[in-house]
VOLUM-585712 format. One record per residue: x negated, y, z of N, C-alpha, C in turn. Coordinates in steps of 0.02 Angstrom, whole numbers, plus 50000, padded with zeros to 5 digits. Atoms other than C-alpha are relative to their C-alpha. Layout:
residues N
XYZXYZXYZ
...
This chain:
residues 613
499994996350064549844428447653499285001749981
500684998750022548254429847552499915007349983
500124993250019547424446647518500225001449928
499814999050070547734444147331500755001249994
499284999250002549604442047357500215006750028
499834993749969549654457047472499875005849953
500174994550044548764468447351500455000249938
499575000350059549834462347206500695002850015
499334997649982551434466547302500015007650010
500014992849987550914483947356499285002449993
500704998650017549314489447271499735006150037
500244993749971549234506347358500065000250076
499915000049928549654501147537499474995750033
500525003949968548074496347628500184998250072
499755002049934549094494747789500464994049996
499565005850008550094480347716499734994150038
500225005949964550044464247818499534995749956
500465004150038548554453947763499495003949961
500504996050035547614468447686499354999950038
500655000249968545764469247722499955005250056
500024994749950545934485747815500404998050062
499575001949945547364479147922499704994250040
500315005749965546464462947963499425002350043
500564997449961544924472448019500255003750062
499754996149944545924484348128500314995550054
499675004449951546934470648210499514995450035
500515004449970545334460948248499545003750048
500414996249954544504475148342500224998750072
499865001549930544374471348528499875006350042
500114994149957544624485748652499424998950047
500585000449955543054489348751500245001550071
499724999449933543464486748935499695005750040
500344994649963542234500248990500175006949972
499824993650031542934513848875500604998949955
499375001350035544734514048815500005002949929
500024997050066544254524448662499534996449952
500485003650042543014511648594500224992849991
499825006850018543134494448515499364996449978
500545003750034542024480448453500324994549957
499765005250045542234468148311499574993750011
500395006149988541724450448360499694997449935
500355002450059540474442548242500404994849962
499605005250034541624427848205500555003149958
499484996650039542984439848148499715003349939
500334996950057541784449448038499864994949946
500195005150049541174433547955500614996849967
499415003250030542924426447929500405004749955
499614995150040543664442547858499605002349939
500404997450055542244449347752499624994249968
500285005650036541934434347640499985001649925
500074999050072541534432547455500675000949967
499344999750032543344429447406500395006350019
499624994149979544094443447512499705006449973
500334994150029542804456047451500185000449925
499815000150071543164450747271500715002549991
499304998050006545044452747296500095007550015
499954992949982544814469747379499755004449942
500284996050055543714476247238500444999849938
499625000850062544824469447100500735002050006
499284998749993546574471647172500175005250053
499884995449945546374483847317500165007149977
499804993150015546824502247328499495003949958
500534996650039545164507147244499814996149938
500165004550056545274494447103499805003849937
500154996250061545234507746966499285002650001
500684997549994543614514947032499494994449987
500485005550005542764497947041500014996549932
499985003250066543284492946864499375001449959
500604998250039541744501746798499354997350029
500605002549968540534492246912499964992449995
500125007350000539774474946913500214997350068
499735002449936540844466647048499564994750032
500425005249972539674451847067499395003050036
500574996649969538234463547106500205003050067
499764997149937539264472547239500134994550051
499855005549954539834456047314499364996950028
500645002549975538034449847326499715004850051
500264995049954537554466147409500364999750067
499605000149937538974464847537499904993450037
499995006549968538954446147572499314996750008
500675002749994537094443047554499784996949934
500295002550062535964438747408499554994050017
500375006149982535394420747429499364999149959
500595000650044534114422947289499465004950019
500494994849982533234437647371499494997350050
500515001749951531604435747466499985005050058
499964995049947532014451047569500504997550052
499545002649949532744444547735500585004750014
499454995249989533774460547748500554998949949
499505001150052534634457047582500354993350009
499695006549988534934439047633500605000650046
499464999149951536014445047778500565004249972
499484996050031536954457347669500185006350038
499774993649973537964472647717500734999650020
499305000949979539574465847790500225005550048
499824995049950539554478047935500115006849966
499934993650034539284493147823500645000149960
499395000350041540674487447707500625000650044
499434999749955541864484847854500115007150026
499944993149976541494502347920500325004349946
499744995950054541844510147751500734998649986
499295001850009543484500647733500425003250054
499624997149944544044506547905500055007649994
500004992650009543594524647859500335002149935
499694998650065544514523247692499505003349952
500524997650045542874526547601499634994249968
500305006050028542584509547523499615001349936
500364998650063542034517347359499285002150012
500694997949984540474523747448499524994150006
500445005849995539814505947455499485000149944
500474999550057539024509347285499415004650018
500534995349981538044524047357499534996950052
500425003449950537444513747505499564994749966
500385005050037536904500247383499415003349963
500544996450034535904513147284499455002050048
500504998149950535034518747444499634993950029
500325006149976534584500547479500124998650073
499835001249930535414500747649500324993250009
499665006249982535944484547731500125000050075
499825000349929536584479047902499395000350045
500614999949960534804477047964499755007050014
500214993049989534584495947951500425003550054
499584997149948535964499348077499674999150069
499624993850008536084509348183499605005449964
500304994050028535724524448077499965005250056
500124995549944535034538148187500165007249981
499844993050011535534556248208499375004149987
500554995650018534444569848135500285007149990
499794992950007534524588948136500655001350038
499404998949960535804589148275500085007450018
499814993349979536674605848302500714999650026
499335001049971538124604048422500264993249979
499705006350023539284590748349499804998349929
500225001250069538464592048177499324996649999
500645003550007537074580448124500004996249934
500085004450057536404570247980499854993050025
500195006849983536174551447982499434997849954
500595002150039534494544347927499834992850019
500255006749985533694527247917499345000550036
500624999949963532324523648041499654993249993
500405006050006530964510948003499365001250040
500564998849955529704509648143500075006950032
499984993249973529284527348195500185005249947
499864995350055529704534948025500745000349985
499304998950018531374542247973500045001749925
499914999050072532014542247793500695002849987
499354996950016533374553647726500394995649952
499555004150040534874546247635500425004549955
499564996350046535904551747485500724997550003
499345003050001537394540547520500535004250035
499524995849965538204553447634500115006749966
499924993750036538094567347507500735001249983
499314998450014539774576047492500494997950056
499565002149946540454568447654500165005950046
499824995149949541404579347777499644998250065
500345001149936540584581647947500394995150043
499595004449958542044572848031499924992749979
500085006950024541794557547919499314997250020
500655002249977539944556747962500024998250074
499925001649929540404557448145500364993450010
499635006349996541644543348118499574994049982
500455005450018540354532648031499524998650058
500475000749945539144535948174500314996250058
499685003649944540394529948305500204992949981
499775006650021541064515348203499434995049992
500555004850009539334508048172499864996250065
500105003549936539264503848358500554994850012
499485005149995540914494348343499764993349972
500225005950038540004482248229499374996750030
500645002449976538484479248339500004997650073
500045002749932538964470848503499444994850003
500565004749998537434460948560500234992850007
499895007249991537344442048554499474997550048
500475002549950536544434448709499864992649988
500185006850018535594418448678499414997650041
500595003249970534384406348760499564997749943
500475001950053532834403548654499464995650030
500505004949976531714388448679500084998650075
499855001749930532574385148845499895005550050
500134994449955532164402248917500455005949987
499614993950007533104418248949499625005049957
500294995050044532804431848820500125006950028
499934993049979532504450148862500235004249942
499734995750052533524462848763499945007350020
499994992749989533064481348759500575003049959
499394998050034534764488748716500065007649995
499904992850011535194505748643500505002750050
499574996849949536054517948759500735000449979
499304999450023537624518348649500314993249983
499765006750017537834499548633500694998750031
499355002249974539584492348656499944992650016
500095006949979539514476248756500614995749982
499455004550017540564461048708500374997550060
499645002149939541404460848878500754999649986
499275000550000543194454548885500285002050068
499834997849932543234457849072499365002450033
500574997049964542104468449182500265001950069
499714999149933542534466849366499635005250042
500334995949950542174478349510499474995850035
500535003549966540644473949612500284995250052
499785004849950540894458249715499514999950059
500494999549945539314461049818499475005149980
500554995550013537954473949834499575000850062
500494999149946536414477149937499575006049983
500454994550014535004489549944499624998949935
500415001850057534234480449797500404999149935
499645001850061535624475749677500755000350009
499275000450002537454475349628500184994149956
499795005950038538314459449567500745000549984
499315000050020539924458449468500114994449948
499835005050051540834445949356500155003449934
499824997950067540904448649169500234993949960
499805005350046541804438349039499795002049930
500294998350065540894437948873500404996749944
499665002950058541734435348705499614993849978
500365006350015541324417148658499565000449938
500424999450060540604422748490499355003650014
500594995949987539284433048578499544997250055
500515003549960538324420248680499974992849976
500095007050019537624402948648499854995750060
500145003749939537574397048828500404993550000
499665006549998538114379148871500765000750005
499274999250002539974377148831500364998250065
499685002049938540374368848998500045005650051
500014994549952540024385349087500605004649994
499474995250013541494394549011499705006549976
500224993550025541334412948968499895005250055
500114995349945541194420849141499294999250026
500695000049976539484425749207499925005250054
500164995249948538724434749354499485004849974
500464994850025537914451149303499705003650060
500364996849945536604457549424499635006149975
500324993650017536084475749410499515001850055
500504998049951534464480349496500045007650011
499974992849985534504497149584499355003549985
500654997050017532654499949555499955000949925
500114998750071532224507849388499274998649981
500715001550011530434501749402499944993849956
500065005550048530054490949250499534994650027
500475004949974528594482649339500344995450050
499655004249950529694476649483500494995349965
499555004350039530964470049357499614994349968
500415005250033529614460749262499764994850050
500225004749949528984453049424500564995350020
499445004249980530714446849473500164994949945
499865004650056531014439349300499454994849994
500565004750004529274431649298500064994650054
499915004849946529624423449466500554995149983
499445004450017531294416549407499804995149945
500205004350055530504409649249499474994950021
500525004549977529064401849344500294994150038
499705005349961530224391749455500294994749953
499775005650042530564374749378500764999550003
499275000750000532384372749323500234994350045
499745005049953533424363149449500755000650000
499264999650001535284358549448500295003450061
499754996749939535414366349621499715007050008
500214992950002534664383249573500415003449946
499644996450052535664396349480499545001249941
500394999350061535104398149300500025007149974
500044993450032534504414449224500104999049925
499855000950070535264415749050499755005649956
500234994350041534764433048989499835005850045
500154993849965534034449649044500025005649948
500024994450047534184466848968499895006650036
500084993249976533774485148990500525004349964
499474995850028535174497648965500015006650039
500004993449969535094516349000499545000450060
500534999849950533494514349100500164996150064
499865004649945534244501049213499904992949976
500185006850018533864482549219500524995150027
499465004649986535084468049219499784992849989
500125007150007535044449249241500684996549997
499385003550012536404437349182499934992850023
500015006749971536734421449282500674996549988
499385003750003538034407749280500485002450055
499494997849953539664411649369500284994150038
499735005349957540234401049517500745001250011
499274999149994542114399049503500254999350072
499775000949931542244393349683499775005350049
500284995049955541284408049754499364997450031
500595002649966540004403249885500214994950052
499865005249951539854390150020500455002450056
499574997249948540654401650147500725000349977
499324999950027542164403750033500314993150003
499755006849996542324384850026500244998450071
499835001649931542314383350215500605004050025
499524995549968543394398250258500665000749961
499414998550040544614400050112500284994149962
499755005350045544714384750001500274994050039
499795006049963544804370350124499795000850072
500184998449931544854375650306500004993850045
499985006349962545234357850368499924994149952
500095005350049544454345450248500174993150028
499875006949980545024327450254499354996049993
500635003650001543514316950300500104993249966
499995006450033543284302650179499304998649971
500675002050024541834293450097499765004649944
500194995650055541874304649944499715006550025
500254993749973541654320450047499324999150033
500645001349967540244312750149499454999049949
500495001150054539354306949991499825006649967
500144993550031539544324349916499565004350045
500414996349953538834332350073499274997649996
500685002850003537334320550067499655001949936
500294998450065537044323449883499815007449995
500124992850007537184342349891499475002550048
500514997849952536134344550048499314997949977
500655002150027534744334249969499815004349940
500144995950059534904344249808499775007050018
500204993349978534784360849900499295000050026
500695000649975533214355049990499514999249943
500445001050058532464349349826499915006649962
500054993550035532874366149745499575004950039
500414995749959532104375449891499264998049993
500685002350010530564364649870499715002549934
500234997350064530484370449689499775007250007
500214993049987530394388449750499345000050039
500595000149957529104384149883499374997749963
500575002750036527984375049759499845003749936
500144995950060527994388549626499385004250012
500634996349994526274395749600499985005649950
500104994350045525904412749527499285002250004
500664996949997524234419849477500055006750036
499984994149957523764434449588500245006249966
499824993750032524014448049458500745000649987
499294999650012525854443449442500395001050065
499645000049937526264444749627500245007050019
499774993649974527334458649701499555002350057
500424997349948526414470149818500405002650059
499574997449947527904474849927500294994450042
499655004549955528634466150078499714993050001
500315006550000527384452150072499714998550069
500295002149937526964442650230499494994749985
500535004750015525334433250229500114993550038
499905006349965525614414850267499364997850035
500595002349963524464408450401500184994050043
499745005549960525404393150460499614993649989
500335006250016524254380350384500494994949973
499475004350025525774373250298499824997049933
500215002950063524734366850154499635005149959
500404995450040523534374250027500415004349954
499594996250047524954380149917500255006650030
499784993849969525364393750045499625006049974
500394994350025524004404249964500385003849946
499614996850054525104407649812500654996249993
499395003950001526854401549845500615004550009
499384996249994528654406949844500374998150064
499515001649948529924408049983500625004049982
499374996650016531744412849968500115005850048
499964994649952531874422750129500705001750025
499324998249978533774423450144500484994249987
499565005950007534514405850147500585000850049
499394999649959536304407050211500594997849955
499435002550040538034400850155500205004749944
499814995250052538364416950057499544999549939
500485000550055536824413449951499954993049972
499935006650032537314395649909500665000149963
499404999350040538544396849766500324993349985
499615006150011539924384249736500275000149929
499785000650070540084379949552500524994449996
499465004949996541744371149574500214997549932
499805001950067541994370549386499554994649969
500465004950028540494359149357500194993050021
499815007049987540794340449346499524997050052
500395003249947540214329949492500324993350014
499745006749988540384311549537500534999750055
499565000249942541344316149694500555005249996
499444995450012542494329549623499975006650037
500054993849961541834343949728499565005349968
500424995050033540734353049603499284999750024
500724999849986538914358349628499835006350039
500254994449962538064369549755499325002149974
500634997450027536644380849696499755005950040
500314994449965535434392349785499985006049953
499994993950041535604410249724499635005650037
500274993949971535014427849761499254999550014
500735000149993533154427449727499735007150010
500224993149989533104446149763499515000650058
500474999949943532194442249925499444995049991
500545004750012531094428949848499345003849996
500644996750000529284433649880499464994949984
500565004350013527684426349814499405002550038
500494998049951526314426549943499294998849975
500705001250014524454427849930499595002350060
500444998149944523094428350061499645006549984
500354993950019522394443049964500445006150006
499564994249997523924454049983499985003150069
500004996349937524174466950121500514997150048
499545002749949524924460150282500485005550022
499514995249975526534468650335500374996950058
499615002349943527584467450492500654996949975
499365002950020529104455950479500585005050005
499474995049994530134471250531500135003649934
499914996850065529884477750354500354995549950
499685004750045530704462350279500734999050021
499295000849981532624462050275500184992650007
499785006949988533404446150345500725000050023
499345001049971535094439250394499914997950073
500135001149929535184439750584500184993050023
499785006549976536154423550608499504994549982
500405005550026534964412850505499255001250002
500724998649997533284420950540499664995150047
500405004549960531894410350614499695003850059
500284996649941531104414050785499385004349985
500624996250014529464420050706500145007249980
499844993150018530374435550645499995004450063
499984996049939530724441750822499354999550040
500655000749967529044435150882499465003949964
500444995950040528254446550752499414996049972
500505004150033527314432350672500095000549924
499964999750073526944430850487500564995449975
499455003850029528364424550379499754996249939
500195004150058528134410350255500524994649990
499505005050019528964394650192500384996750058
499625003049945529424387050362500605004350022
499434995749985530574402150386500624997349965
499435002650038531704394950249500254993450028
499805006549974531694377650329500445001050062
499584998549942532384384950492500705002349976
499354997550025533744394450396500414994449970
499665005750030534164378550301500294995550054
499755004149944534344369150466500645003150028
499404996649975535594382150526500594998849953
499475001150049536584380450365500254992950003
499805007049996536584361450378500464998850060
499585001049940537284362150556500705002749989
499334997350014538714373450500500364995849949
499695004150052539024362550347500304993750031
499755006149968539184346750452500585001650047
499444997949956540274356150576500635000849960
499404999150042541454360950435500294993349979
499765006650021541564342950376500384996650057
499695003549943541984336650550500575003850032
499524996149962542984350950623500355005649961
499694994750039543444362750482499755006950018
500224993149990543284381650480500055002250073
499944998249930543914383350659499394997650039
500605002549967542444372650713499405004449987
500564995650016541204383850622500055006450041
499904993849961541964399050708499864998850074
500135001649929541914390450878499264999350014
500725000849992540104385850853499675006850005
500274993249997539724404150821500145003150068
499814997149935540654409150979499594997050056
500415003149948539694396651083499305002950001
500664997050003538064403951023500025007250025
499934993149976538704421451058500015000450076
499944999849927539064417051239499324999750035
500655001149968537274412251273499545005949988
500414994050007536234427751307499284998650019
500705000749984534374429751312499765006250038
500284994549961533234443251382500305006849980
499674993750021534194456451284500715000050029
499385000949962535584457251413500585004149973
499464995550021536554471451335500294998249931
499785001750067536804462851168500144992649994
499845007150014537544446751101499834998549927
500195002150067536904437250951500224992849989
499825007050014537484421450864499454996449962
500565003750029535764416650802499914993450037
500065006849974535154399150842499454999350053
500535000349949533764403750966500085005850048
500044994649951533494414251121499305002950001
500654996649995532104426951139499895002150072
500174998149932531244429151306499405004849998
500534995049998530174444451342499805001450072
500204998849930529414442551516499485005650004
500474994449993528464457551580499294997450008
500705001849995526614456251556499814993849962
500145006150038526754440951444500235000849928
499795000050070526944437351260500724997449995
499315002650008528744434851200499994992749977
499935007050021529324417051173500724998749979
499335001750024530824408451097500154992750014
499765006849990531854392851129500644999149960
499375001550033533244384351034500565000750051
499454998849953534884389451113500284993350027
499705005949969535604376951236500674998449967
499355001050034537294379551150499924996149935
500135003650063536524373050988499874992750015
500155006949982535824357451070500634996450023
499395003249975537474354051159500504999049943
499535000750057538464357050998499814993949958
500235005850039537394344250906500224993550034
499795006149964537734331351041500764999249998
499275000250005539574335951039500224997249933
499825002550067539664332850851499854992649994
500205007050006538754316250867500484995450039
499535004049961540034310350996500704999549969
499335000150031541534313850885500134993249967
499845006450033542414297950825499905000249925
500064999550072542344304450647499285000549977
500714999250019540454306450651499704993149984
500275006450024539784291850548499254999750015
500725000649987538004285050570499575004749957
500384995350042537394295550424500005007050029
499964993349972538014311850498499635000550066
500355000149936537324306950668499245000349989
500724999950016535604303350593499805006749970
500134993550031535694319350491499935005450055
500024995149946536064329650647499364999250042
500605001449961534644321250741499385002449962
500574997850041533444324750598499935007650001
500014992749999533924343150592499725002550066
500214997849934533654344850779499264998750013
500675002249981532004335550790499455001849950
500524998950051531134340050627500065006649962
499914993850037531854356250559500085006050047
499854994449955532504367150701499505000050058
500534999849951530844368750792499725007150004
500254993149992530224385150865499295000649972
500684999950028528424380750820500044998649925
499915000750072528464383750633499514995049969
500505004750027526894373050607500244992850006
499775006849990527844357750668500624998349959
499405001450041529354359750554499814995949938
500105003450064529514347850408500015005149943
499974995750060529214355650238500654998749963
499405001150041530624357550113499944993549961
500105006450034529844342850020500144994150046
499845005249952529924332250178500754999250009
499285000149990531734337050203500344996749940
499705002850061532164332750023499904992449998
500135007250002531324315650035500414996250052
499625003349948532164311350200500744999649981
499294999950019533884316550138500134995549940
499925004550058533604306849977500064992850024
499955006749972533324291150080500694998950030
499355000749967534904294250180500564999949948
499484999950052535924298250023500044993249965
500005006650033535384281949940500324994850044
499695004749954535884272450095500765001050002
499284998550003537564281350091500334996749941
499715002750062537834275349914500104992550005
499985007450000537524257049957500284997150065
499765002549936538104255650137500615003950022
499384996449986539914260350163500065001750075
499934998849928539844258650353499545005550024
500484994849980538354270450361500275007049989
499784993250017539244285150280500745001350012
499284998749987541034283050338500214996650064
499745002749937541794280850509500724997849989
499335002550009543354270250512500525003950039
499534995949962544134282550633500095006949971
499984993350029543954297350516500425000149938
499684998750064544964304750374500664996549992
499345002750016546534298750288500004992550005
500015007249995545924280850294500084997750072
499905001749929546014281450485500695002050023
499354997549980547594291750507500405001849938
499594998550059549034293250383500025007449984
499954992850012549064312150407499335003049981
500644997550022547234313650360499595003350053
500374996849946546674319850532499584994850036
500405004449958545284312650635500334999450068
499715000849934545674306450810499915006350041
500124993949962544914322350879500535005149986
499494995150019546134332950781500694997650020
499335002649987547614321450804500164999750074
499895000849929547364320050991500255006250035
499744993949971547814338051023499535003550047
500484996949955546284341551129499615005549965
500394994550029545354357851102499274998149998
500725001250005543584355951038499635004350050
500334995449953543134370951144500014997250071
499935002549932543744362151301499454995050018
500505005249986542444348551281499315002950011
500674997249994540994360751283499985006450041
500004993849961541554376151381500064998550074
499995001349927541344377551571500715000450028
499345000249968542864373451679499925001850074
500024997749930543194381951848500644997950035
499425001649959544364376951989500135005850047
499814994549957545274391352073500684998250031
499385002049966546594386652205500294993749969
499815006450029546614369052131500295000549930
499764999450069547084375951960499405000449954
500545000150048545974372551811500045006149954
500054994350045545424388151716499444998749951
500505001350052544494386151553499805006549967
500254994150037543404399351473500224999149928
499685001350064544504400151319499625003049942
500314997650061543794401951146500545002049951
499504997650049544824412451026499834997249931
500135003150064545014403350861500365003349942
499674996750056546024415550758499505003249955
500454997150049545284423550604499685006350026
500274993749976545044439950696499654999250067
500235000949932544454432050857499255000250010
500725000449991542604429750828499695006649981
500314993650013541724446450844499315000150032
500674999849975539894449550866499805007050019
500264993549980539144463850965499275000349976
500654999750031537624469150868499555005250032
500504995349974536034477650923499945005749950
499994994550047536324494350839499345003649996
500654996850003534554499550877499564996749947
500395003650050533924486750751500315001449931
499704998350065534194493450573500124994049955
499925005850041534094475950503500634996150016
499405003649982535644470050594500585002149958
499444998550044537224468950492500614996250023
499385003349979539034465150535500214994649952
499785005150047539184454350381499724993150018
500235006549978538284440550476500534996350039
499455003349966539904437050569500314995049952
499735005050046540514420550495500725001349980
499314998550019542284427350495500045006049954
499974993950039541794443150403499515000149942
500524999950052540414437850284500325000849932
499714999050066540784444450110499794994649952
500185004750053540764433849955499315001849973
């Protein structure tokens, strides 16, 4: 039903179906953060307040008699925009103001606003002469305030209503400009265009992350992403620290395996960053919840090869990002002294590579149907300089499972730290492909069994620490790790590619001497060679004894044979001619880590069975 027909049928009923007032009210979206507030999407405003609908309202609406004495074309140009004006404010018009007045049943006041020369660009009008709930509304241009005559004769309650409704019309629009995230300083009373605003999914000492769903009319981000995004709130209110983090993110070259920063804003003296949302969660969610026993096939192996190479390449992008000295953070910086190349003087490192910080964008298209993995959480990213103050590694937060030996050896931390962490992640990733989540849990248990000089505590990190009296501490790769690698390579389902990958991780990445580790660039180049071979050599990347192509039920011979993976690597004792095996508990609650409670950096969320999303 057109507005004209509606007004002709019942000229005095502005609540009639199809009336301008009713259309505006029914288009208001409840604000998920405050049940008493709403916002009007820009698309709805533009579709409802058009030249024809404004004309029909003025000529046939409930205030038609009042408007008979006015030039309707002039009012319509004022509301919908004057294309002949050189004033950019007049070009945009006063749709929002007109919509507010219609909702307040004060549409006749549009003439007074037109006389004052107000337009949508002047919103929000600001409060002046506040006394309790009473105040005037004035226009603010720069630092100057200008009184208005358009509210003359209004009741205080109506002024208050206009003041609240003007925020309904101003939900921000988040946009990428020239390929970069835009910073928005937002008013404290802004109403966000959120359709959903979830509870925090993760939080640390530095930030809180939650999912938000943005109204599609209020962002211009790539359509393939959908409307859900990850909103990161920094706990620090220090603008300088926020600027440093954003500068670092913008300096890093875009990479399909790095999360993308889409927008940043300041709201009520807090700082926020908006990233893409990973529908699948993180890599740990994939292993533990989505597919606990993946079927090994060529597609999965190719995806593993592609994604592991992409992650290494993305990490290399972080490591090769240079910042001028004046942009570098001054906190928690460790001076690189590894001789790992001249770029160490001003370079980035992630500092917290682990499965929880590799997000699984399952919604993104991929040749192998498994989505895309992306490194996230640059909250620990640090840019180093030889000119900055050296600090002890104990002042830098790390994940205990994936930390490199130099942390406990109290050596300086730099880019090789990430390469060690990446090696740990790769070993768990390959374990999941070959043995599923139970295998990842068993691998953790095997590392837990092996104790070092800290006899009273158990750790599932990948190295042992030795502290002999009178000597400097030293570290060695855990024997359980070396044996696990050999165990994986002997599995019938382990194809030549996976075997070579495991050997490369052991011999070139997981080295206690950080100076001997390959760089992230070396890792990326090596994996790129292996991935290309996987693409062209079927026998290289797929074992004929693995996956559904080997067994109709999709299990490898190891799984189908009924033998316990733990039995092949745990010690066996003979007591009275009976075989007793040191059994490994494989239930979800079975793997528990005893943590060194004297170390404030230790956290129970490093347990692979308990790690949060």
